[in-house]
N, C-alpha and C positions, 0 to 999 in steps of 0.2 A: 502492502499500499505506500508506502514511504515513497520508494520509484515513482509509482504515478505521480505522486503530489509533485515531486520533483519535476516530471518531465510537464505537469500543466502549469506547473509556476515560469518555469524556463520557456515554455511557449507563450506563455502572455507578456513576462517581461521581455525576451530579447524580440519579440515582433518577429519572431520566423527568420532570425538571424540575417534582418534587414542591415545595410548599411549604418554605423554610428556615426551623429552627425560631426561631432568633434570629437576628440579623443583627450582628458582633462588625467590631471596628476593624479585624480578620484580614481580615475578608469585605470590609471597604472597602475595605484595599488592593489587593488583590485586583484589583479590577475599574476601568477609567478612564472606564467610561462608563455612567449610570443615569438612567434615564429613564422617565417615563408616556408612556403611548400607545397606539392603538388598531390592530392589525392589518386590512387590509383586501384583502391579497390574499393567496393561498398556492398555492404549485404543490410538486409531487412533484420533487427534484431527483438523488435518487442512492437507490438500493436495493442492499442486501447481499444478495448471494444464500446460501441454504443450504452448497450446494456449498463457496464460499469461505470459510465460518465454519467447515465440517467440517474445511477442509486447514489452518486455524490453530489449532483448538481440541479438534480430535479429537474426542471423543466427549462433553466439553463442549459445545460448540458449541452443544445446543438453550438453553443457559444465556443465549445470544446471539441468539437467533432472532428474528425480528419486528423488524425495525429499519429505519426509513427515514430519509430527512434532508427537511425541507422548507425552501421559502423563503419569507418572509414578506414583505410589504413591507408598513412601518409608520408612521405618521402620527405624530409625537413633539408632543404635546400641552404635556409640559413638561421640559424640559432641568433635572435635576438637577446631576449631574455631569459634566463632561467637554465637547468641543465636539460641534457635530451641525448638522445640516440639518434644515428642517423633516421631512422622508422618510428612510427609514433600510431597508437590506434586512439582513433577518439569516435565521442558519440553526439548525435546530432540531432534535433528534432523536426520533424516537417510535415508534411501532408499526406494522404495516400493517394500518390499519384506515382507512374511508372519512373523507372531511373532513378531511382535511392531522392526522392522528393523535390530533384534539384527549379521546382518550379519554385517553391518556398525557402529552401536553404541555399538556393544559387551554387552551389558546390557541382562541376564539372568534375570529370576523371581528365587527367592528365592535363591539367590546367596549374598553371603557377597562382598563388593566393596566400594570403594571410591568416593564422589563425589565433585566437588568443587564449587561455585555459587558465583555471583557477578554483578557488572555493567557493563556489556558488554564496551570497549572503542574502537570505531572504528578511523582509522588512517584520515578518512575523517569523520569532524565532522558532520555527520548525520542521528547518529542511538546513543540512550541510553537505556538500556533497561539490566534488570536483566536479568539473564540466568543461565545455569547452566551446566556440563558435567562429565561425569564419568574422573576418573583419576588414574591411576596407580604409585603409588610411591615404589620407593627402600628405603631400610632400611635406606640409610645415608638420601636421600632428607625427611620423615618421621620425623627422628629426630630433625630436621631443623626446620621442620614443628612446632611442638612439642615445640621447645625451644621458637621461636617466641613468639606463642599463648600463654605459660604461663606465659610470660614478665608483669607484675602488672603494673608497671611505671616506666620507664626510657628511656635517649635517648641515641639511638643506631646509628650506624655508619655499614652499611653493604656492602660488597664490592662484585658485579655479574660481569659474562660476558656477553658483547653485543654481539651477533653472526653479528648482522647487522653490528655493525660499527670497531666489530674485535678488542675490547678493554676491556679494567675493566673501570666498573664504579662505582659509592659510591655515595650510597641512605644514608641521615641522616637526623633522627629528632626523636619525641616522639613516642613510644609504649605505649598504655592505656588498659588494660586489652586484650591484643592480635591484638587489631588494632591501624592502625596507627592516629594519632590524632595532630594537630596543622601544627607547619610552617613545611616545609619538603624542600631539595634539592637535586639534582641529578647533580651530578660534575664528572670532568675528576680527577684522581689522583693527577694531581697540583692543585688543587683545583679550576680550571674554570668551571664556573655555566651552566648547562644545560637547566634545569627548576628549578623552585622555585613555592610553594605554599603551600596551606593547603588541611588539610584532615578533615573532623569531622564524628567521628565514622566509621575509617577505608574506609570513602566514600570519591572521591576529592570533593572540596567542597570551594566556593568563590572562587577567585582570584589566576592564576596561569599564568608568565610569561616564556615565552621561549627566548632563544638567539642563535644568531650566534655563533660559536665556531670555532676552526679551524687558519688556515691560508687566509689571503688575499695576493695574491701576493708574497708570503714566507715572509709574515713577520706578526707576531701574533698582533690581535685586542689589540689596548690599553687599549681601555674600552669595556664594555658591550653594543654591539649591540641588539637591542631589534627585536627578528623576530614575537613574538607572546602573543597576550594577550588576555587570556580565563576567562569570568567568571562562574563559576557552580553554579547550586540551583538545590538539589532534583534529582542528576543524570542531568539535561537537562542544556543544555550550549549556550551560546553567545560568538563568536570567532572571531575574527581579524588578519589578518599575514600581516606584512610589507616586500617589499623589502629592500635590505641590505643600500637604501637610506633614508630608513623610511618611505617611502611611502607605503599609502594601497593596500597590493596585493589583497587581499580574507577578502568573509566578510561570515559571517553564524550568524545565530540567530533559534533557536527553538521556536516557537509560544506561549509555555509556561513562557516566562521568557520575562522580562521587560526590556534591556540596563540600571545599571544602569551611572546616569550622574556621581555619584562619580568616577571611574571609565575611561570612553570613553566619548570623546570630544564630541560635537556636530555635528562635520564631521562622527565620527566614529559609533554613533549613529544614523545617518541618512542611512549608508550604510548597518548596521543591521536591519533596520528597511524594508531595499528596500529588502535583503533577503527575510525577512519574509513572503512580499507582494509576491516575485514571486513563492514561496516555496506552497503558497494558492492558486495561479494562476490556 
């Protein structure tokens, strides 16, 4: 069931592999592997039936209709970010058409193209899995990606425009051998921190804290107000969110993780364990 949910979220989020209009540093931080390559084989490996979709989404199932997953073998011609071998196997989501979903995925065999891969981050913390997609970079984007990937060891601060907030955000931390490493912060121009936490070899790891930001009754918050606390390990997570008064609003924990007592209170651990039990019912 989790694999099906991942497929559906990827389909909605990535828009069937359409071109990303602009590749920002935030995008760069999401993916641990970026490369140019050529797909040489394709097989259909997973089929989502209408009955299954109907059970999950009721009358809305038609919005999720015509989904397949295809496995491609790709020869890597240029490894831009990350480590890899000469060939890689990737899985992509597409519709039920002949020629391995090329109508929506737009991956044609024996054609040079770019791919990006990483641990997908869902806005609702219920899915965390490795995924890949085709991407198309303009010259400016490609130059930025190669510049960041070439950094051996340096503290950087990169600005990017956050479309959902309609403002510039600033991401600051260490890049080591092209990957994000150690402590990183995400903030507004004035330095107000939105999120802070750690990366390990390019992957979100350990403790991440998020904060309420902006204005409360037209007055800026005088101090940080914790909005959420998330612990990551091996791309899995336990997460607690709080309301503006500091009361627990939401708890979620994947079954592979034991909530650490050094990070969570007794009450928080109980809530996280409850969420794991509900999930297994």
